[in-house]
C-alpha positions as CSV (number, residue, x, y, z in Angstrom):
1,M,0.0,0.0,0.0
2,Q,2.8,2.4,0.9
3,N,4.7,1.8,-2.3
4,H,1.6,2.4,-4.3
5,F,0.8,5.5,-2.3
6,T,4.3,6.9,-2.8
7,R,4.1,6.4,-6.5
8,L,0.6,8.0,-6.5
9,L,1.8,11.1,-4.7
10,S,4.7,11.3,-7.2
11,C,2.2,11.5,-10.0
12,I,-0.1,13.9,-8.1
13,F,2.8,16.2,-7.3
14,G,3.9,16.5,-10.9
15,G,4.4,20.2,-10.6
16,A,6.0,19.9,-7.2
17,L,8.7,17.8,-8.6
18,V,9.8,20.8,-10.6
19,L,11.5,23.8,-8.9
20,L,8.9,26.3,-7.6
21,V,9.3,30.0,-7.0
22,V,10.9,30.4,-3.6
23,T,11.4,33.0,-0.9
24,M,14.4,33.6,1.4
25,A,14.3,31.3,4.5
26,E,15.3,32.9,7.8
27,P,18.6,32.0,9.5
28,V,18.6,28.9,11.6
29,F,22.0,28.5,13.3
30,A,23.9,30.9,15.4
31,Q,27.7,30.9,15.3
32,E,29.1,27.9,13.6
33,S,31.8,27.3,16.2
34,A,29.1,26.8,18.8
35,G,27.5,23.9,16.9
36,P,24.0,23.5,15.5
37,R,21.5,25.4,17.6
38,P,18.2,25.1,15.8
39,R,15.9,28.0,16.3
40,T,12.2,27.2,17.0
41,L,10.2,28.5,14.0
42,T,6.6,29.6,14.2
43,A,5.7,27.0,11.6
44,S,7.2,24.3,13.9
45,E,5.0,25.4,16.7
46,R,1.8,25.0,14.7
47,P,0.2,21.5,14.7
48,L,0.5,19.5,11.5
49,P,-2.6,18.6,9.5
50,S,-4.2,15.6,11.1
51,V,-3.7,13.4,8.0
52,F,0.0,13.1,9.0
53,T,-1.1,11.1,12.0
54,L,-2.6,8.4,9.7
55,P,-0.8,5.5,8.0
56,A,-2.4,6.6,4.7
57,P,-5.0,9.0,3.5
58,R,-8.5,7.6,3.4
59,N,-10.1,9.8,0.8
60,G,-9.4,12.5,-1.7
61,A,-9.8,15.3,0.8
62,E,-7.0,13.9,3.0
63,L,-4.8,13.3,0.0
64,K,-5.3,16.9,-1.0
65,A,-4.4,18.1,2.5
66,I,-1.0,16.3,2.1
67,Q,-0.6,17.8,-1.3
68,D,-1.4,21.3,-0.1
69,H,1.0,21.1,2.9
70,V,3.9,19.7,0.9
71,T,3.4,22.2,-1.9
72,Q,3.4,25.0,0.6
73,Q,6.6,23.8,2.3
74,F,8.5,22.8,-0.9
75,P,9.8,26.2,-2.0
76,T,11.6,26.7,1.3
77,W,13.0,23.2,1.3
78,A,14.2,23.5,-2.3
79,E,15.9,26.9,-1.7
80,S,18.2,25.3,0.9
81,T,19.0,22.2,-1.2
82,V,22.1,22.5,-3.4
83,N,24.1,20.5,-6.0
84,L,27.7,19.8,-5.3
85,A,30.4,19.1,-7.8
86,V,33.6,18.0,-6.0
87,G,36.7,19.0,-7.8
88,G,35.4,22.4,-8.5
89,R,33.6,21.9,-11.8
90,R,30.4,20.4,-13.2
91,G,31.1,16.9,-14.6
92,A,33.1,16.0,-11.5
93,A,31.8,13.8,-8.7
94,Q,28.1,15.0,-8.3
95,G,25.9,15.0,-5.2
96,S,23.5,17.1,-3.2
97,G,23.6,18.9,0.1
98,V,21.6,21.2,2.3
99,I,22.5,24.6,3.7
100,V,22.0,24.7,7.5
101,S,23.6,28.0,8.6
102,P,23.3,31.5,7.3
103,E,27.2,31.5,7.2
104,G,27.0,28.9,4.5
105,L,27.7,25.5,6.2
106,I,26.3,22.6,4.2
107,L,25.5,19.1,5.3
108,T,26.3,16.3,2.8
109,A,27.5,12.7,2.6
110,A,31.2,11.8,3.1
111,H,31.3,9.8,-0.1
112,V,30.1,12.9,-2.0
113,S,32.6,15.4,-0.4
114,G,35.7,13.2,-0.2
115,A,38.6,14.3,2.0
116,P,38.7,17.7,3.7
117,G,40.2,20.6,1.9
118,Q,39.0,19.9,-1.6
119,P,37.5,22.5,-3.9
120,V,33.8,22.1,-4.7
121,T,31.4,24.0,-6.9
122,I,28.1,24.7,-5.1
123,T,25.0,25.3,-7.4
124,T,22.0,26.8,-5.6
125,H,18.4,26.3,-6.6
126,D,18.4,29.3,-9.0
127,G,21.3,27.9,-11.0
128,K,24.0,30.2,-9.6
129,S,27.3,28.6,-8.9
130,Y,29.7,29.4,-6.1
131,P,33.1,28.1,-5.0
132,G,33.3,26.1,-1.8
133,I,35.6,23.9,0.2
134,T,35.1,20.5,1.9
135,L,35.5,20.4,5.7
136,G,35.4,17.5,8.1
137,R,34.0,14.0,7.5
138,N,33.0,10.9,9.4
139,T,33.9,8.2,6.9
140,T,32.2,5.4,8.9
141,L,28.7,6.9,9.0
142,D,29.1,8.9,5.7
143,A,28.6,12.3,7.2
144,S,30.5,15.5,6.1
145,L,30.4,19.2,6.0
146,V,31.1,21.7,3.2
147,R,31.1,25.5,3.2
148,F,30.9,28.4,0.8
149,E,34.2,30.0,0.4
150,D,33.0,33.6,0.8
151,P,33.3,34.4,4.5
152,S,31.6,37.8,4.2
153,R,28.1,36.6,3.2
154,R,25.9,35.6,6.2
155,D,22.4,35.4,4.6
156,W,22.4,32.0,2.9
157,P,19.0,30.4,2.9
158,A,19.3,27.8,5.8
159,A,17.0,24.9,6.6
160,P,16.2,24.3,10.3
161,V,17.6,21.2,11.9
162,A,15.4,18.9,14.0
163,M,15.8,19.0,17.7
164,K,14.3,15.6,18.1
165,A,15.2,12.3,16.4
166,A,12.8,10.9,13.8
167,V,10.2,8.4,14.9
168,E,9.3,5.3,13.0
169,G,6.1,5.9,11.0
170,D,6.7,9.7,10.6
171,W,6.0,11.2,7.2
172,C,9.1,12.6,5.5
173,A,10.4,14.0,2.2
174,V,13.6,13.5,0.3
175,L,15.1,16.3,-1.8
176,G,18.0,16.2,-4.2
177,H,19.5,16.8,-7.6
178,P,19.5,13.3,-9.1
179,G,21.7,13.3,-12.2
180,G,23.2,16.7,-11.2
181,Y,21.7,20.2,-11.5
182,Q,19.2,20.6,-14.3
183,S,17.8,24.1,-14.9
184,D,14.7,22.8,-16.6
185,R,13.8,20.5,-13.7
186,G,15.1,21.9,-10.5
187,V,15.0,20.1,-7.2
188,V,13.2,16.7,-7.1
189,L,11.0,15.7,-4.1
190,R,9.8,12.3,-3.0
191,L,7.4,11.7,-0.2
192,G,7.5,8.6,2.2
193,R,7.7,7.3,5.7
194,V,10.4,6.5,8.2
195,I,10.6,2.7,8.5
196,L,13.5,2.3,10.9
197,Q,15.5,4.8,13.0
198,N,18.4,4.6,15.5
199,K,21.4,6.7,16.2
200,W,23.4,5.2,13.3
201,L,20.9,5.3,10.4
202,I,17.4,6.1,9.2
203,Q,15.6,3.8,6.7
204,T,12.7,5.2,4.6
205,D,10.7,4.3,1.6
206,C,11.5,7.6,-0.1
207,E,13.1,6.3,-3.3
208,L,16.7,7.5,-3.9
209,I,18.6,7.6,-7.2
210,G,22.1,8.6,-8.3
211,G,22.9,12.2,-7.4
212,D,20.5,12.3,-4.4
213,S,23.4,11.4,-2.0
214,G,24.1,14.2,0.5
215,G,20.6,15.7,0.0
216,P,18.2,16.4,2.9
217,L,15.5,14.3,4.5
218,F,12.9,16.6,5.9
219,N,10.1,16.0,8.4
220,M,6.7,17.5,7.7
221,R,7.6,20.5,9.8
222,G,10.4,21.4,7.4
223,E,13.2,20.4,9.7
224,V,16.2,18.3,8.5
225,I,16.2,14.9,10.1
226,G,18.8,13.2,8.0
227,I,21.0,13.2,5.0
228,N,20.8,10.7,2.0
229,T,23.6,8.2,2.0
230,R,22.8,4.7,0.4
231,I,20.4,3.5,-2.2
232,G,18.8,0.1,-1.5
233,E,17.9,-2.7,-3.8
234,S,14.2,-1.9,-3.3
235,T,12.1,1.2,-2.7
236,E,11.8,0.3,1.0
237,F,15.5,0.2,1.6
238,N,16.9,3.8,1.3
239,I,19.3,4.8,4.0
240,H,20.0,8.3,5.5
241,V,22.4,9.6,8.1
242,P,20.5,10.8,11.2
243,I,21.0,14.5,12.0
244,E,22.3,13.4,15.4
245,V,25.4,12.1,13.7
246,Y,26.3,15.6,12.7
247,T,25.3,17.4,15.9
248,R,27.3,14.9,18.1
249,D,30.5,15.7,16.2
250,W,29.8,19.2,15.0
251,K,33.1,20.7,16.2
252,R,35.1,17.9,14.6
253,L,33.4,18.5,11.3
254,V,33.8,22.3,11.4
255,D,37.5,21.8,12.3
256,S,38.0,19.7,9.1
257,E,38.8,16.6,11.0
258,D,38.9,13.3,9.0
259,F,37.6,10.6,11.5
260,R,35.8,7.4,12.0
261,T,33.2,6.3,14.6
262,H,31.4,3.0,15.2
263,S,28.9,2.0,12.6
264,G,26.5,0.3,14.9
265,A,27.3,-3.2,13.5
266,Y,26.9,-6.0,16.1
267,L,28.4,-9.4,16.4
268,G,26.8,-10.5,19.7
269,L,29.4,-12.0,22.0
270,S,31.6,-11.2,24.9
271,G,34.9,-12.7,26.0
272,V,38.3,-12.1,27.6
273,P,41.9,-12.4,26.3
274,A,42.8,-16.0,25.9
275,P,45.2,-17.5,28.5
276,S,47.7,-18.2,25.8
277,G,47.9,-14.5,25.1
278,E,46.7,-15.0,21.5
279,G,43.1,-14.1,20.6
280,L,39.8,-13.6,22.5
281,L,38.2,-16.5,24.4
282,V,34.4,-16.4,23.9
283,E,32.6,-16.6,27.2
284,K,29.0,-15.7,26.2
285,L,26.8,-15.4,23.0
286,T,23.8,-13.2,22.6
287,P,20.9,-15.5,21.4
288,G,19.8,-14.9,17.8
289,E,22.6,-12.6,16.9
290,A,25.3,-12.9,14.2
291,A,27.9,-14.9,16.2
292,E,25.5,-17.5,17.4
293,N,23.8,-17.7,14.0
294,Q,27.1,-18.4,12.3
295,G,28.0,-21.2,14.7
296,I,30.6,-19.5,16.9
297,R,30.6,-21.3,20.2
298,V,31.5,-20.5,23.8
299,G,35.1,-21.7,24.3
300,D,36.2,-20.7,20.8
301,I,39.3,-18.5,20.5
302,L,38.8,-15.7,18.0
303,L,42.1,-14.9,16.3
304,T,41.5,-12.4,13.5
305,C,38.8,-10.1,12.1
306,Q,39.1,-8.9,8.6
307,G,42.7,-10.0,8.6
308,E,43.7,-8.1,11.8
309,K,44.7,-9.9,15.0
310,I,42.2,-9.8,17.8
311,T,43.6,-8.8,21.2
312,D,40.6,-8.0,23.4
313,L,36.9,-7.3,23.3
314,A,37.2,-3.6,23.0
315,Q,39.5,-4.0,19.9
316,L,37.1,-6.5,18.4
317,T,34.2,-4.1,18.9
318,E,36.2,-1.4,17.1
319,L,37.0,-3.8,14.2
320,I,33.3,-4.8,13.9
321,G,32.4,-1.1,13.9
322,R,34.3,-0.6,10.7
323,R,31.9,-2.8,8.9
324,F,28.2,-2.0,8.5
325,P,25.0,-3.8,9.7
326,G,24.1,-6.4,7.0
327,Q,27.7,-6.8,5.8
328,T,29.7,-9.9,6.7
329,A,32.9,-10.0,8.7
330,Q,35.6,-12.6,8.1
331,I,36.7,-14.1,11.4
332,T,39.3,-16.9,12.0
333,L,39.0,-18.9,15.2
334,R,40.6,-21.8,16.9
335,R,38.4,-24.7,18.2
336,N,39.9,-27.9,19.7
337,G,43.2,-27.2,18.0
338,E,41.6,-26.6,14.6
339,T,41.6,-23.3,12.8
340,L,38.3,-22.3,11.1
341,T,37.0,-19.3,9.2
342,V,33.5,-18.0,9.6
343,T,31.7,-15.0,8.0
344,P,28.8,-13.9,10.2
345,R,26.4,-11.3,8.7
346,L,26.4,-8.5,11.2
347,G,23.4,-7.3,13.0
348,M,22.6,-3.8,14.4
349,R,23.3,-2.6,18.0
350,R,20.1,-1.8,19.8
351,E,21.3,0.8,22.3
């Protein structure tokens, strides 16, 4: 039903998929060095149309209420959504981003921006291009920051950032420049729902395509709740970086730090360094998780993970965190004097 409804809305919003006339959004962040401090907007204080509390519209009037609300919000969303060409020219690596401070800070995906200190051409909704520079990135969770080069301008149209995490079932909208900036089309919008949310990722059924990476995921109050990162094999499997990933490490991003954090991948075991001094002795398995499912047993000694020697549980946790939930990790272990290799498919941490 949701897939059909999303496609139906895409058809109904025909005109909304093309860039609309926009007006200047008000500033959202204060000083960049202080980190994101979203300002409460009057629009955020007003209750949403009641249709957004329903799993799907029940009639034409409710469908029109969704259309009217999104059509009203879209110009402001589009104005803050930009196209990025890393390398400083169109035809280079293309992606999207969203302006979140009047000083010109832009949230995007790490695989779009690349390493800190690279030139980037930023194309705004009206087709104007400006020079920019890539700042910090979290390569594990695919979060990064870009800024306009001009330090004198402090009136960029900035989107507000959500103070609260997304909730499963929330309505949301993806914006981006799939295929790069196109003057005859503008920013593209797709409507959907939050399917899964935790502090490492958001999953929605808002369909993503090439060039959407780095673009914003808005809630229906017009606040950025995430950034597009990975395109799934089906329309229900589109992944976004939660806004909390950016706010947690805001200073590191502003300071152009290139860093990694844990991905949230979960093996599901505990242990202590083996008495021999080589590897980790498995003491406990979490029922139903990756380690147990792959046949790892209590008493096994884990020797390597992805080719790196395992010394203790903290180091194994860090190695697992370099992989992503749903990926496999190659682990060698010793059992009764025999060396074995297993490839558990990693789960997701719940906390």
